[in-house]
N, C-alpha and C positions, 0 to 999 in steps of 0.2 A: 504494500500500500504506500502511495506517495506521501510526502510530508504534509501537504495541505489537508488531505483526507484524514490522516492519522490524528493530527492535532485538533481538527474541527470536530471529528466524530466523537472524540472524548468529551469535548465541551458540550456537544449536543446531548450526549447521554446524561450529563449532570443537569442540564437544563430540563430535560424531560422529568427527571426525578424531582426537581424543585417544583415543576408545575403540577405534578401528581399530588404533591403535598398541599397545594393551595386549598382544595375543598376540605381538608382534614383539620385545618386550624382556623382560628377566629381572631378578631380584634387586632391588637398591636402586632401579634405574631404574623397574622395574615398580611398586614401592610408591609412589614419588613420583608416578608417573602416575595411580595410584589417587586420591591426594590431590588432584591437579590436576583430575581428572575430577569428583570429588564437589564441589569448590568451584565449578567451572563449572556443574554441574547445579543447585547451590543458588542461584547468582546468576541463572540463567535463570528458575527457578521464582519466586523472590521478585520479580524485576524484572517478570515477566509479571503477577503478581498486583497489584503496585503500579500498573502502567500501565493495566491493564484494570479493576481493581476499586477502586483508590485506595490511598493510603498507609496508612490505618487498617486496611484489610483485610490488607495485607501485614504490618503490625505484629502483627496477631492471628495470622496464619499463622506467623510466626516464634515468637511466644510459645507457641503451642499445640504446634507440631511440633518446633521446635528446642529450646525449653525443656523441653517434655514428653519429647522424645527423650532429652535429657541426663538428666533425672530418672529415667526408667525404666531407662536403661542403667546408671546409677550404682547404682540399687537392685538390678538384676540381677547386677552384678559383686559387690556386697557380700553379697547374700543368696541368690542363685540363683533369685529370683522376679522375673518370671514365666517366664523363658526356660529355666532350668536353670543348672547351675554351669559357668561359663566364665571366661576371663580373656583380656585383650588383650596382644599383644606390643608391641614398641617401634617396629615398622616404619612405622606410620601416623602417627607424630608424637607430640608431647607430650600427656600425659593431664591431664584434670581429673576428680577423684574416681574415678580408675582407668579413665577412658574417654577415648580419643583425641579431640581436639577435632573431628576431621573426621566422627566417627560421628553426632552429632546433626544435622549438616548433611545427611547422607544421608537421614535421616527426612524432612526438609523437601523435599529434591530430588524424591522420588517421591510424597510425600503430596499435593502440589499437583496434578500431572497426574492422579493417581488421583481426586481430588475433582472436577476439571473433567470428566474422562471420565464419571464417574458422572452428572454433571449433563446430559451429552449423551444418556445412555441411559435414565434413569428420572427421574420427577418426585418432588418432595416428600421425605418422610422415607425413601423407598426409596433415596435417594442414600447414606445412611449405610452400610448393609450392602454395597452395591455398591462404594462407594469403599474401604471397609475390606478387602474381598476383593481389590480392585485393588492395594492397597498391600501387604497381607500376602503375596499370591501372588508378588510380586517376590522375596521372600526365598527362594523355591524355586530361583532362580538365584543369588542373592547369597551366601547362607551357604555352600553347597558350594564355590563359587569362592574365597571368602576363607579358609575352613578349609584348602583345598588348599594355599594359600600360607602358612598358619600365621600369618595376621594376628591371628587369635584361635583359641583351642583350648578344647575341651570336656573336663571332668574325667572321666577313666575311659573315654573312647571317642574314636575317630578319626572317627566319624560325627556328623552333626547330629541331635540327638535330636528326637523328635516334640514334646516339650514346648516346644521353641523355636518351632515353627510355630504351635502353639496360643497361645503367648504373644504372638507377632506379631499374630495375629488379634484377640485380646482387646484389646491396646493400640491397634491400628488402629481398632477400634470406638469406643473412648473418644475418640481424637483426632478422628475424623470426626464424632462427636456434637458435640464442641466447635466444629468447623468449620462447623456448620450455618448460623450467621448470615451467613456469607460467600456472596454470590451464586455459583451454580455454572454460570451460562451467560453468555456474552458473545460478540458477533460476531467477536472477535479471538482465539478459543480454538484455532484450527487448529494453532498451534505446539505446544500441549500435547498435542493428539491425536497429532501426528507424533512427539513425544518418547516418548509411551507406546508407540506401535506400534514405533518404532525399538528401544526397550528390549526389547520382547518378541521381535521377530524376530532382532535381533542377539544376544540371549541364547541363543536356540536354536542359531543358527549357531556362535557362539563355543564353547559347551559341547560341541556334538556334533562339531565339526570340529577346532578349534584347541586346546582346553584338555583334551581327553581325559576329559570328564565326561558320558558319554552318559545316565546315569541322571537327573542334574539337568536335562539338556536335555529329556528326555521328561516329567518331572514339571512342569518349568516351562512347557513347551508346553501341557500339559493344564490346570494350575492358573491361570496368568495368561491363558491363552487364553479362559477363561470370561468375561473382561471384554474382552480385546483383540479377539477375533474379532467379537463384536457391534459393537464400535466400528468395525472395518474395514468391515463390511457397511453400517453406517449412513453412514459417510463415502463409501463407494463410491456409494451412491444419490445423495447430495448432489452428488458430483463429476460423475456422469453427467448429472444434471439441469442442472448449470451448463454442462457442455459442450454439451448438446443445445440449451439456450437461447442460448448464445454463438454456436453455428453456425447459428442460425435454424431449427433442426429442430422441427417440430410434428407432432402426430398428424394425419393427413390429414382425419379426420372432424371435427376441431375447427376446421379452417380455415374462415374466413368470407370468401368472395370479395366484392369491392365490388359494390354493387347499382347497376344502370343507372338512368338517369333514368326509364325506363318502369316498372321495378320499384318505385321509390319512389312513383310516382304511382298504382300499381295498388291500393294499399290505402287510399287516401284516399276 
């Protein structure tokens, strides 16, 4: 196994264990686990980008998604644009410009696998809208879950307003446009595919079974599934092809039996 895969697979395994623990704890412990999970996800994404695309690409990822995430969140808290009027509580740690430090890390955590997945599914400039949809649809899980814990609240409502999701999509389109110079394909991208699919299927299970949020489970399954399901099908074909090749299986009509000495001489 190559260096990027080995390092990132280990981090992904730790992340999965941390997320499994989320429904099992409550209160302050749950909030701290959220912070740990986001930091782990951030490190996994940035590390994978650095190992597979280089340090300059990782620096650009951080500048665009972490810096951009902080800028847009600070603007949102101060003005209500582009998400709507909301405010953060104190549970997620110390704020900068009214935004907990962990929040812009979350933008990077999922922006990178969304960009990589888009590169797997479509070519060229089509990667931008697909990656933007892949990132923005994650919020169909994220926001209802975080609002239920009151990590942030919306003015005048206990529901997540539609403006929030439209704002996510608009911001994601800008971020992914800026990410276009970073290569979207690499032989060692399997961990990012796994991260995206784990986020999708674990989100459905957690919301539907453990967190009591059936509506967000359904909307998340539908919205994020528009990217996750094509990825699953694409990776399934690759996996089956690899297994078939590794087991020595070939289609019988393509098999070429060795020619005898008489066969070789017959055409001369």
